[in-house]
C-alpha positions as CSV (number, residue, x, y, z in Angstrom):
1,M,23.6,30.4,-23.4
2,T,22.3,33.2,-21.1
3,Q,24.6,34.3,-18.3
4,L,23.1,34.9,-14.9
5,P,23.9,38.1,-13.1
6,T,26.9,37.8,-10.8
7,E,24.9,38.2,-7.6
8,R,22.4,35.5,-8.8
9,R,25.2,33.1,-9.6
10,G,26.8,33.7,-6.2
11,F,23.5,33.1,-4.4
12,L,22.9,29.9,-6.3
13,A,26.4,28.7,-5.6
14,A,26.0,29.5,-1.9
15,A,22.6,27.7,-1.8
16,A,24.0,24.7,-3.5
17,G,27.0,24.6,-1.1
18,L,24.7,24.8,1.9
19,A,22.5,22.0,0.5
20,L,25.5,19.8,-0.1
21,L,26.8,20.4,3.4
22,S,23.4,19.7,5.0
23,A,23.1,16.5,3.0
24,L,26.6,15.1,3.9
25,P,25.9,14.4,7.6
26,A,22.8,12.5,6.5
27,V,24.9,10.3,4.3
28,R,27.6,9.9,6.9
29,A,25.4,9.5,9.9
30,Q,24.4,6.0,10.8
31,G,21.8,5.3,13.5
32,R,22.7,3.6,16.7
33,G,20.8,0.7,18.0
34,M,17.6,-1.0,16.8
35,S,14.0,-0.5,17.9
36,A,11.9,-3.3,19.4
37,V,9.1,-4.4,17.2
38,V,5.8,-4.0,19.1
39,A,3.9,-7.2,19.8
40,V,6.7,-9.3,18.2
41,P,4.6,-10.6,15.2
42,P,5.6,-13.7,13.2
43,A,8.1,-12.9,10.4
44,P,6.5,-12.9,7.0
45,T,7.6,-15.6,4.6
46,L,10.8,-15.1,2.7
47,A,11.9,-17.6,0.0
48,L,14.1,-16.0,-2.7
49,P,16.9,-17.0,-5.1
50,D,20.5,-16.4,-4.1
51,M,23.4,-15.4,-6.4
52,D,23.5,-19.0,-7.8
53,G,19.7,-19.1,-8.4
54,K,19.1,-21.5,-5.5
55,I,16.0,-20.7,-3.4
56,I,16.8,-19.9,0.2
57,D,13.9,-20.0,2.6
58,L,14.0,-18.1,5.9
59,A,12.2,-21.0,7.5
60,R,15.4,-23.1,7.3
61,Y,17.0,-20.8,9.9
62,R,14.3,-21.4,12.6
63,G,16.1,-21.7,15.9
64,K,18.7,-19.0,14.9
65,L,18.6,-15.3,15.3
66,V,18.5,-13.9,11.7
67,L,19.3,-10.3,10.7
68,V,17.4,-9.6,7.4
69,N,18.7,-6.5,5.6
70,F,16.7,-5.0,2.6
71,W,19.1,-3.0,0.5
72,A,20.2,-1.9,-3.0
73,T,23.5,-0.9,-4.5
74,W,22.2,2.6,-5.6
75,C,21.4,3.5,-2.0
76,P,24.3,5.3,-0.3
77,P,23.4,4.3,3.3
78,C,23.0,0.7,2.1
79,R,26.5,0.7,0.5
80,K,28.0,2.2,3.7
81,E,26.5,-0.3,6.1
82,F,27.0,-3.4,3.8
83,P,30.6,-4.2,5.1
84,S,29.3,-4.2,8.7
85,L,26.9,-7.0,7.9
86,G,29.9,-9.3,7.3
87,R,31.6,-8.0,10.4
88,V,28.7,-8.7,12.7
89,R,28.2,-12.1,11.2
90,K,31.7,-13.0,12.3
91,L,31.0,-12.0,16.0
92,F,28.5,-14.9,16.5
93,R,28.6,-18.6,16.0
94,P,27.0,-19.9,12.8
95,A,24.8,-22.2,14.8
96,E,23.1,-19.2,16.5
97,F,23.1,-16.3,14.1
98,E,22.8,-15.6,10.4
99,V,22.7,-12.5,8.2
100,I,20.6,-12.4,5.0
101,A,20.9,-9.4,2.7
102,V,17.8,-9.0,0.4
103,N,18.7,-7.0,-2.6
104,V,15.6,-5.2,-4.0
105,G,15.1,-4.7,-7.7
106,E,18.6,-5.4,-9.1
107,D,20.1,-8.1,-11.2
108,P,22.8,-10.5,-9.8
109,E,25.5,-9.0,-12.1
110,T,25.1,-5.5,-10.6
111,V,25.1,-6.9,-7.0
112,F,28.1,-9.2,-7.7
113,S,30.1,-6.2,-9.0
114,F,29.5,-4.4,-5.7
115,A,29.4,-7.2,-3.2
116,A,31.7,-9.9,-4.8
117,T,31.2,-13.0,-2.6
118,P,30.0,-12.0,0.9
119,A,30.2,-14.5,3.8
120,F,26.4,-14.5,4.1
121,P,23.4,-15.2,1.8
122,V,22.4,-12.4,-0.7
123,L,18.9,-13.0,-2.0
124,F,17.2,-11.3,-4.9
125,D,13.7,-9.7,-4.7
126,R,13.7,-8.4,-8.3
127,D,10.0,-7.4,-8.3
128,A,9.9,-6.2,-4.6
129,Q,7.1,-8.6,-3.8
130,A,8.8,-10.1,-0.8
131,M,9.6,-6.6,0.5
132,A,6.0,-5.6,0.2
133,R,5.1,-8.4,2.7
134,W,7.6,-7.1,5.3
135,P,7.3,-3.9,7.3
136,V,9.9,-2.1,5.1
137,R,9.5,1.7,5.0
138,G,12.5,2.5,2.8
139,L,16.0,1.3,2.0
140,P,17.9,0.2,4.0
141,T,15.5,-1.5,6.4
142,T,16.8,-4.2,8.7
143,L,14.7,-6.6,10.8
144,V,15.9,-9.2,13.3
145,V,14.0,-12.4,13.4
146,D,14.2,-14.2,16.8
147,R,14.7,-17.9,17.3
148,Q,11.0,-18.5,17.4
149,G,10.5,-16.8,13.9
150,R,9.2,-13.5,15.2
151,L,10.1,-10.0,14.3
152,A,12.0,-8.7,17.3
153,L,14.1,-5.6,16.2
154,R,13.9,-3.1,13.4
155,A,16.2,-0.4,12.0
156,V,15.1,2.0,9.3
157,G,18.1,3.8,7.8
158,G,21.8,3.0,7.9
159,R,23.6,1.3,10.8
160,E,27.0,-0.1,11.6
161,F,25.8,-3.5,12.7
162,D,29.0,-4.3,14.6
163,D,28.3,-1.3,16.8
164,P,28.5,-2.3,20.5
165,V,24.9,-1.1,21.1
166,I,23.5,-3.4,18.3
167,V,25.8,-6.3,19.3
168,A,24.5,-6.1,22.9
169,Q,20.9,-6.1,21.6
170,L,21.6,-9.2,19.6
171,R,23.4,-10.9,22.5
172,E,20.4,-10.2,24.7
173,L,18.0,-11.7,22.2
174,L,20.2,-14.8,22.0
175,R,20.3,-15.0,25.8
176,Q,16.5,-14.7,26.0
177,G,16.1,-17.4,23.4
178,S,18.2,-19.9,25.4
179,A,16.6,-19.3,28.8
C-alpha cells in the first residue's frame, strides 16, 4: 500500500470533514410547510397491496383528507420523518383524515423490520409503477389529496408532519372541505 504525503493526507482529511459537516444539516434539516399544488388536479389512481397483501385503493378514502407519503427505508429523510406520520394521524379524527405511506421498491420484510406495525396503511409499490403516475420528484415526496380527490398540497424532502405549520394547512383544507 502506498502512503500519501502527510500534507496530502491532511488536506484529504480536512476536505472529508468539511463534506461531512456540510451534509449533516441537510440530513437533519426538515422543511416547513407544504406547497399548494397548482390547478388542483385529480389525484392519480393508487391501488396497492398492504403489509398483508390486501389491495388498498385510494378511492375508498374519498371524502377524507389523505396524506400520501412516498418513501423507502434506505432514505435518511424518509426514516427521520416516518414517526411524524403516526403523530399527525393521531391529531385528526379517523372520519376526516388518513395517512398512507407508499414504500417504493422494497419487500414487506425490510419495511416491517423498520416500521413494525404503524397506525396507518403502508402500501408496497415494488416496481415504482404507481410512483411514476404521481408527481414524485424524489424520496420522500408527500402529497395531500383533498376530500374531492384532488392533489392539494405537496412536499418534496423531509418534513415533521405534526409541525404546527403543516397541521394548520391540513386544518384549513378540512375547513374548506366542510364549507
